[in-house]
C-alpha positions as CSV (number, residue, x, y, z in Angstrom):
1,M,-11.4,-12.4,-3.2
2,R,-10.0,-9.0,-2.6
3,K,-11.9,-6.0,-4.1
4,N,-10.3,-3.1,-5.9
5,L,-10.8,0.3,-4.1
6,A,-12.9,1.4,-7.1
7,D,-15.3,-1.6,-6.5
8,V,-15.8,-0.9,-2.8
9,D,-19.3,0.4,-1.9
10,K,-19.6,4.0,-0.8
11,V,-22.3,5.7,1.2
12,K,-23.7,9.1,0.3
13,V,-24.8,11.2,3.2
14,K,-26.8,14.4,2.8
15,L,-26.0,16.9,5.6
16,A,-28.5,19.3,7.2
17,N,-27.0,22.2,5.3
18,G,-27.8,20.4,2.0
19,N,-24.2,19.3,1.2
20,T,-23.6,15.7,0.2
21,R,-20.6,13.7,1.4
22,T,-19.4,10.3,0.1
23,I,-18.0,8.0,2.8
24,Q,-16.0,4.9,2.3
25,H,-14.9,2.6,5.1
26,T,-11.2,2.0,5.5
27,G,-9.2,0.3,8.3
28,A,-5.7,-0.4,9.3
29,S,-4.0,-2.4,12.0
30,G,-0.7,-1.6,13.7
31,F,1.3,-3.6,16.1
32,W,4.1,-2.3,18.4
33,S,6.6,-4.1,20.6
34,P,6.9,-3.3,24.3
35,D,9.7,-0.8,23.6
36,G,7.4,1.2,21.2
37,N,8.8,0.1,17.9
38,P,6.5,-1.0,15.1
39,I,6.7,-4.8,14.7
40,S,6.4,-4.4,10.9
41,A,9.9,-3.0,10.9
42,A,11.2,-6.3,12.3
43,F,8.8,-8.3,10.1
44,G,10.5,-6.9,6.9
45,A,13.8,-8.7,7.7
46,P,13.7,-12.5,6.9
47,D,15.6,-13.5,10.1
48,T,13.5,-11.5,12.5
49,R,10.3,-12.5,10.7
50,R,11.2,-16.2,11.1
51,Q,12.0,-15.6,14.8
52,L,8.7,-13.7,15.4
53,L,6.6,-16.4,13.6
54,E,8.4,-19.2,15.5
55,G,7.9,-17.4,18.8
56,L,4.2,-16.9,18.1
57,E,3.8,-20.5,17.2
58,K,5.4,-21.7,20.4
59,K,2.8,-19.5,22.3
60,S,0.0,-21.3,20.4
61,Y,-0.6,-18.7,17.8
62,G,-0.7,-20.8,14.6
63,I,0.5,-19.7,11.2
64,E,-3.1,-19.0,10.1
């Protein structure tokens, strides 16, 4: 189940100068083709998405 951002745990850190900071972990992944273009741009178009997924499956990268 995916959590809402409001439900994600945050950590409060007290700094040496007495200030407090709240930190929340975030992450992102990006994938680029050999020519430097983001793969997500190609993934947005149904034809190129199908080609990409079929190519990955032929190279033993399953759908999951």
